[in-house]
N, C-alpha and C positions, 0 to 999 in steps of 0.2 A: 279100749286102748284108741286113741285118735290115731288117723294120718301122720303128723307131726311127728310123734314121737316112734312109728313103723319109719319115717323117715329115714333119723337119728341112725337106726338100726339097719337100712335099707332095706327098709320093707319087708325081713322076717319078722314079724310077728310073735315065735317064739325065742327068738335073744329080747326082743322087748319087753316082752311077761318077764324076762328077770333082771329089769331096771329094778332100782330099787324104787318103793313108793314115790319117795319126797322126790327123787329126779324125775317121775313119769308126774307127778303135780308141779313140778316147776318147768318140765316141759311145757306141759298145756296150759299154765301161765301165759309162758313167753309166745305162743304158737298166736295166743288171744290181744298179743299186742299189738304196735301200728309197725309201719313199713320201716324200711330202711332210710328212706330222708328223716321222717320224721324219728327215727331216733335218733341222726345226726343233732339235729335240732336240740331235741331234749340235754343230747350229752351238752351238745355248747353250752347250754342254759343250765347245768348242772358244773361244768368246771368252769363259770366264769368268777363267781365267790372266791371259788380255793386259789383260782391264780392269783384274786385282787390280796388274801389275805396272806397267800406264799413272798408278796413282793417285800413284806419286812418282816420277813425268815427263813434261813434255808434249810430247813428243814423239821417236819414237823411226830413227834414221837405219837402211837397211843398204838391201844390194844389192836390183838388182831381178832381175838374174839371176847365178846362183850357180857361173859357168863362160862363160867368152870362149873355149871350143871347141866351140859348137853350128857346123854347117856347114848353112848357109841352101839348097843344095841336095842334100843328102841326107834322102830322104826317109826319114821312122821310123816305124814302127810301136808299138814301142816306146812309150806315151805315159807311162807308167813314166818311164823315162831323160830325158823331156824336162819330163815335168814337176817330177822333183823337182830341176830347177833352177832352175824361178821362185819366186823370191821371193817376189812380186805375190802368187802364189797362194791364202795364209793369208788375206792383210787381201781378197783377194776374196769369199772365203767369208765370212769374219764379216760385210762388208755395211755395217755400219752405220759406222763409222772410219774419216775424211779420211783424204785417200793421195794426196802428190804426187811424180813421179815425176820427174827432176831427169841431165843430162849432168854425169858425173862427172871426164869425161876420156878419152884412148887407154889399151886393154892395149895390154904391149909386142907384141902379135901384130898390131894395128893397127884388132881390135876398139873400139868406141866404148863407153863404160862407163855406167852409171846409178845413180843410189842412188834412194830414195823415202826422202819422211816421211810417217810413220805419226801421225796425233793420235791425239787423248781421241776416245770419242766424242762426235759431232756442233763439235767442236771446230776447226773447218776455218779458222778468224783465225790459230790458231798455230802450223798445218800452211802457210800463205800464206808469214806472218811468217820465218820458218825457213827456208824456200824463197827470198823475193825475198834475204832475206840471205846461202844459199850460192851462190845465183846471182853474188851484185854478190863476192865475195870469192873465185870461182873463177873469174869474165871469160870464161868458154869462148864466151861470143857475142859478146862485143865482137874476140874474137884474132882474128888469118885464120889463123893456123895451123889452128882447130877444124874450119874451112871445106876442102870436098875440091874439089882444083883441076878447074877443068870442061876 
């Protein structure tokens, strides 16, 4: 385990060993990346096309995860396999756009699904307006079949 992981858990190797394998793999990948300034430059280049797209739209609707087949109990040391499925990641990188995740239903294999609403930079109100309308239209929270049996 590298020193970067041990920094995450304040130099405590025993606590670092308790991290999931994919967490250790992701942290090792992150440690191999560039510096802070390079990260800001890359983030700006990543943000620009999205900002241009959003001049014509109020909100972008997209899935939160690109697969319904990720098994929770399987350890994963291939962070690329996991992170390539996370549709939330680009907006985590951008950081300055409001994002609201909402449940959207149940996949045929029984896995809950979700969508995310992504707004223009700092336009939180639009995201919440559309999110409230979507929640009302889907009616999942008030449908008894949505909730698991106890």
